[in-house]
N, C-alpha and C positions, 0 to 999 in steps of 0.2 A: 504494500500500500504506500503510495506516495505521500510525502509530508502534507501537501495541500489537501489530499483526500482525507487524511487523518484529522486535520484541523477542521475541515468541513463537517465531518461526522461528529467529532467530539467538542468542537468549539475552540479548542486550544491544544497546545502541545507543550508539556513541561520540558525544560532543558534536559533533565535527567533521562527523559524518554529517548533521546538521541543515542544513548549508550545501551539501549535495549533493542531486541528484535521488534519489528523488522528493520529498524533504522540502522542497526549495527552491522547489517549484512556486508557493507563495504568497509567496515572498520570503525573505530571510535572517531568522533569528529576531530579530535586532536591529531589523528593520523591522516584523515581524509583531506582536511584543509591545511594549507601550507603554513599558515601563521596563527598564533594564538589570537591575534586581533580579529581574524576572520571568524573564529569561534565566538569571540566576544560579541561581535556584531550580530551573529545569528542568535545568540542567547538574548541580546537586548531586544531583537525583533520578536522573538517568541514570548518574552515577558510583556512586551507591549500588547501583543495579540491577546494574551491571557488577561491582562489588565482591562481590556475593553470587552472581553467576552463574558466576564463574571462581574455582576454588579457588586460594588464595594460592600453593601450591606449583606450580601449573600455569603461572603467569605467569613464573616463572623459566626455564621451558623455552624 
């Protein structure tokens, strides 16, 4: 399942999910991407998506 399909189905993707199947199929993000700054950018985007996918008051529940 592609990342965008996962996000469409579940609403968001936690950064830690990238280290689990099916995303780990090609290797850990730290290995697949050339620099740690690339991984940081991806992590920031995923956090932004999650932040807009879940209402702030729902996280407290």
